[in-house]
Structure formats: structure tokens, C-alpha cells
C-alpha angles and dihedrals in degrees: 000000000000121000119210120197115208131192095228097186105041103089126097093251101046129246100317100082091038095052092042090053090047090052091050089053092049091050092051098041124042095183101084143047127213138227111204114200116205147070106339092205090060098037103046096065089053093059117087115227094242090061098042092100091056099048121064118190122219104197123225132134102201115103125183104226126211090254093057121095117256089226090067091062096084091055096049099073092164093058120114095243094046091052092044092051090045091056088060093044091054093047094247090118132031099213141002134223123195134174090184134093103342093200092052091046093050095046095047093044091051096045102034103033094031136216129288112258109271095024114112095181132014117229134211112233129197137181120241123197118244136196087252126071092268142064134244120230111221125194141213103025101164117332097094120034093180120038139182122218092258090057091055090048090053091048089054093053094044092048094049092049092048092052091049100042103035103024093038096226118151120229099349117203120238126213129189111220111236143143093266141009096245117102089236093061125095136048127295093273095051091045090055091042089053090061093048095046090050087078089065117088116246095024104158095191127234121357132188129230093265091058090067090069098037094062091236089146134014098226126038119194126205141136119277094253094058093036094055092048089049091050095048092044091052091051091049094049092049091051093046094050090049091054093046091052093049094049091047093051092055093060100080144014089241090056090048090052089049090050091059090054092045095049093101091048092052091046092055090045091053091051091052095053099035112109089207088072091063098038103209148337119275117228101224122202101042122108096251134033113277118181119196110204126195115270090234093050116152122211093272091054092050091049091054091045088056091049089051089053091050094048091049094046090048093053133074090242102133096043090048092050090051092048095047094048089050092047097049094042094055 
């Protein structure tokens, strides 16, 4: 049975939403047990008696806050995220979920768990909604501000394998984010990356920012600087559109009547753009599944982050990434 370690103290709102999300996951999936890392005095009252046999607590009181430096994480061996990562490193857990300091999680996972053979830098991947009935996986969205062409090539391979193994999509298409679709477009790094990624089957070539939301391809590759801007811009646009619609609907009775009819449409739209539906962002390229959840995650988001960890740990993801990189590099 799979064991999932969770940083129970790292989120913005303390342990309550994290433990509530973990309990939801345990209720809806009988195929795993959990190790909650945090202050036992705070965590124990949050665990219902009927689930006490499926949740083990590893006690520690140190929590790396969002204001702390990620470089301090290695020194703070009693912190919740350090201990959660260490459980995976020692084989006591199969995957880890954290809504805490993303930089600390990423650094510790890379240095303590280690990278998959052939991966020079892990990448954070996230799902973006599209106009089609699907999502686009974008990576990197923040782990690597500066990238070389070989990093982008590795991201392409990792993203494609993730979509196949975890999302169960056959023959996913890869696009390289650039300022134009032509092969001649882009900077020197993306032009070199284009040549390297051309070795990978189902490479569709360069794509533009609008293609991310059209569903033109299944995987979009970029460096972490561009990817993070893309992610934050998309979140801002979604929020702005929602506010514009609400203000417009308040202006007339006809609009209000229309709003009643459109309620189901808006509900579906909210689901498509709500990060809680996806749970968290997988850190691809390390030797065990690491899911980085949003600091403001609600219980639903934590539940889905745990499910992501389970799906990744149940797949052949890491072995397939290693084999593909070896195959395409030869």
C-alpha cells in the first residue's frame, strides 16, 4: 500500500485545511496511508478516530515560513518539509505533498531525494485550462529562471511522459513557447532547443502564448521565468473577466434573468479555472513524486494534490523519463 508524506503545517492557513483535505482523500481512496509531519499536539485532535490507523504523525514544531530563505531549508533538519522529504528519501514514504515554501520544497527534493538520471534540472509543471475539453501542461513555471537549450529539451521529454503516464493521454503533442510559429523565431536558446526537441516524436514546433489556451498542443515548454509570468497573467485575467461579468450582470433586470440561465455555464467555467480542481504542481525530474500545492490551498485542493501524488507514484513515470532521455540522446 502506498504511503504519502504530507507537510501538515506549511500552508498559509495552518494545519486545519491540510488535514481536512488529507482526510477527504483517505475517505475517497482506501489504497494508501498517510504520514502527517507537524506538531502532534495540533494535528492529533484533527484526526477522526476511525482514520487513526491510516494516519501516522511524525512530530516536529519547526515550520519554514514563506518569508524564510529557501537556502535555509538544508540547515533546518527539524522543519516539517525537511522531515517529509527525508521520509521519501529513506523509503518510508512513496511521495510527498506540501503547500509550504515552494522554493524550500524544490531545493530539498532535488538535493535530498535526487534527480532522475539524465535530468540536469527538475521543472515545476502545471495544468492550464483550454477552450477544448482538455488541459495543457506547461513547464517550467518557476523552478528555473535561466535555462539552456538542453534544459528545455528535458522539460519536453518529462512533460510528454507525464501526460502519457499520469494523465493517460496517447501521443501528446509538444510545443515550444516562442514569439512566433516559424522555426526562425525565438532567441538563441529556443532556436537551439527547437533542434534538440525535434528528436522527440510528436513535436509540433513553436507555439505562441494564445496556443496554451486553445489546446493546440498538450505540452508547452518554456523557461521558469516566462512560465511563471504566463501562469500569474492567466490567473489575473481569469479573475478580471469574472469581475467584469459580475458587474455587467448587475446593470439590468434582463441581465439578472440571463444570469440565472447562465448559472450552470459559470459554474462549469469556475471549475475549469479553479486551481483546487488540479490540486498542485508536480516537480518533475526528481526520483520520487513531489507535489507542490498552493499556499492558500483549501481542503479540496489538498485532496486533489494527494490524488496527484498517488497517481504519479502508481505509474512508471520516473523510469519512463529516464528511458526516453536515454533513447533520444543516443
